[in-house]
C-alpha positions, 0 to 999 in steps of 0.5 A, a space after each residue: 192068577 191074573 186071568 183068574 182074578 180078571 175073570 172074577 172082576 168081570 163077573 162082579 163088574 157092578 159090585 166089586 169093591 177094593 176090599 173084594 180085591 184085597 180079600 182075593 189077593 190075600 186069600 190066594 197068596 196064603 193058599 198058594 204059599 206065596 206069602 212070607 213073614 209076617 203071616 198071615 198077610 191079611 190086612 197087611 201090605 203082604 210080604 212074599 217069597 221073592 220080594 228081595 229079588 223084586 227089589 233088586 230090579 230097581 237097579 235097572 231103573 235110571 231114576 234110581 241111579 240119579 236119585 239122591 233122596 228116596 222115601 220108602 214105606 216101612 213095609 217088609 217087602 220093601 226092605 231090599 230097596 231100603 237096603 239098596 238106598 243105604 248101600 248107595 249112600 242115598 238119603 233114606 226117609 221112612 214114614 213114622 209108624 201111623 204118622 203119630 209122631 210126625 211124617 218122616 224119619 231119616 235113617 242114619 247109619 252109624 259111621 263106618 257101618 258094616 253090611 250087617 249094620 246096614 241090613 239092620 238099618 233097613 229093617 223095622 228095628 233099624 227104623 226104631 234105632 237108627 232114625 231121627 225125626 224130620 220136621 215140617 220146616 226141614 228142606 226135603 226134596 224127595 226124588 223117588 217114592 216107593 210104596 207098598 201095595 196089595 194090588 196094582 194094575 198095569 195102568 198104574 192104579 193101586 190099592 193099599 191095605 185100606 188105611 190110606 196111609 200111603 195116599 195121605 203121606 204123598 198128599 202131605 209131601 205135596 203140601 210140604 213141597 217135597 214132591 211134585 207131579 213129576 216125582 216117580 212112584 214105584 211099588 214092589 209086588 208079587 206077580 199075582 198082585 198085578 190085576 185089572 182094577 176097575 177105574 170106577 174104584 179110583 178116587 181123587 186122593 188115590 195114589 197111582 204108580 209109575 213103575 211096578 217091580 215084581 220078581 219077573 218083570 219091571 213094568 213102566 205103567 205110563 200112567 197119565 192119571 194125575 196124582 193127588 195135588 195135596 191133602 183133601 181136607 174134606 176126607 180128613 176126620 176129627 178123629 184122624 186129626 187127633 191121632 196125627 198131630 202133624 196133620 194139625 200143623 199142616 192144616 194150620 199152615 194151609 188155613 193161614 195160606 187161605 186154603 179151604 181146610 174144612 174137615 169131613 165132620 166139622 160139626 164135631 169139636 176136635 178131640 183131645 190128642 189122646 191124653 191131652 189137647 190144645 185149647 185156644 188154637 188149632 196146633 198141637 202142643 210141644 209140651 209133655 206132662 210127666 206126673 206121679 214122680 217120687 216125692 224125693 225125686 231130684 230134677 237131675 235124676 229125672 234129666 238123666 233118666 230122660 236122656 237114657 230113654 232118648 227123650 231129653 227135652 230142649 227145656 224142662 219145667 220142674 215142679 217137684 212139690 207137685 210131683 210133676 214136670 213139663 218137658 218142652 220140645 221144639 216140635 210136636 213130632 218130638 213131643 209125640 216121639 218122647 211120649 212113645 219112648 216114655 211108655 212105662 217110664 219109671 222113676 224110683 218105685 213110681 210109674 210116671 204118668 206121661 201125657 201131652 200137656 194141655 195149653 190153658 187158654 186165656 179163660 182158664 181156671 182162676 189163678 192160672 196164666 194164659 197159655 200155661 201147660 197143665 196136666 189133663 185131669 
């Protein structure tokens, strides 16, 4: 397979793209029945037959033995490494899906967890059911980073599925001080995913890897290309800022530190954060608006329902006559997690409207107080 793909890349020296390489890998894995659930593997970090065996090879790395805190992407082929981390009683951090509710979730198995429970904790279901958000102010020092890949070269050059999340997550960790240039990066792939990648395809924000684990090999790349040194704000769009409130918080921090945080499309205003926006400052709201409540609803009833959904706020502002309430959380990540958990939320016979509250600025509507949250019209 490596010879076949290398021949293709040689023939396309001047025109090959990352997407060409992705397409060849995905097509080959499906055609040769190397792919495993979920299928088809196109537009994914591909799972493959033998991924669990490949994951076991990390036990041969000394860096894993001395690791205390490991960040592992939520991709299916990395499930075996997440399980090994939990079995070894290491702190396991997993990125939140599409970074919508923050950067990390910490997987916390219940006390006395059995092997079966640990296996469940290592799955996508476990990420949902056994995790707690890790805020930007938390002291995180990651000893080892494990990422998924679509293609990787023996030199350590990596191609993901094309959405840039692994690169961005690493850059965000650099900005938080959670990783350094010396933090090792590991990827797990099928042997057919180890191919020659033209250096001309690499950009400054691309993450490289130090070790490649396959079902048959452990490859130390000896990669000397520097890893990203932080977020390249000129690559970040306003649309991305709207989708990922954690980016807004990091940008605010770096701007205060005097760094250049000019976005790719600075001439456009920052968009609303899905169902709401924050006016007057470049930080996301920590307040969630809940509307369309029943006329006879009681605040105690709402609090019980929120607790049952795992969305209990640190403080609640009740506005029963207006059939609404505002839920105040400590961090934007908690607010977005609450929005996620309250999708389809019903109280009585009413389906509630749930959205991130907008902060009314000093020049807000007459009769409103500056900084007061209000629903998105």
